[in-house]
N, C-alpha and C positions, 0 to 999 in steps of 0.2 A: 504494500500500500504506500501511497505517496501523498502526503498532506502538506504541500508547500504553503508558506506565508504568501501574502500578496506580493511583497517585495521579491521574494525568491522566484516566484513564478514569472513576474514581470522581467526579471533579469534573464531568465531562460529564453523568454520570447525575444527580448532585445538582442541577445547574442545570436539569434537566428534570423535577424533582419526584419523584425517587427517593431513597430512603435506602439507602446501601450498608451492609449488615450483615455482609458477609464478602467478602474478596477474597484471591485467592492467585495466584501465578505460579510456574511451574516449567519447567525445561528438559525438552524432550521430543524428543531426537534420534531421527530416524526413518530406518532403513536404506533406501537406495534400490536396493540390490542390488550384485552384484559385476561387472556388465557394465562394461567400460571406458567406455561411453557413457551410463551411468546419470545422472550429473550433468547432462550436456548435454541429455539427454531431459527431465529435470525442468525445467531452465531453459526449454527450448523450449515446454513445456506451461504452466507456471505463471507464466512471465515473458514470455509471447508478445508482449505490447505493447512491452516493452523491446527484445526481440530484433528485432522488426519495425521498430523505429526506427533500427536500424543498417543502412546500405546493404547490399543483398544481396551485393555483391562483397566486403564486409568481414566478413560474419557468421561465417564459419568461423574466421578468425583471431581475431575478437573472442571467440567461445565458447572457443577454445583458451586464450586468455589468462585468461578467467574461471576456467576449470578449473585452470590453473596456480596462480592466486592462491588459490583455494579449497582446493586439495589439502592443504596442511599442517594445516588445521583440520578438514576434512570427509572425508578419505580415510584410513581406518585399517584395518589388517589386511585389505586388499584390497576393502574395501566403502566406497562413498560413503554419506554420511548427510546428510539435511537437518536444519538446526539449528533446528527448530521450538521455540517457547515457547508454553505454554498459559497463558491468562489466564482464570480462572473468577471470576465475580462473582455474588453473591446480593444483590438489591436489592428493596425493597418500595416501592410507591407511597404517597406521603405526602400527597397532595392536589394542589395546584396546581403548575404549572411556572412558572419565571421566564424572562425573556427571556435569550438567550445573551449 
């Protein structure tokens, strides 16, 4: 996964010949539902590569611990939420690109 800051992402674009004319970032918490297993299901789908790296015999305990650690920040009023952030960038091509 790659979660750059606005400045980091703008720098990457600029190094490749784009001029950043606007950039914004904002929190976008996304409800996952009120099912007790909603967070676990999200992790199993969107973080499958990480889950699969845990030995099969340890996965249930591992996911239970992840849920326990995430609960204070991501479980409110009986609903799990994913703490997405949105990064929106407007850039224009300025000509040539430079080497990274």
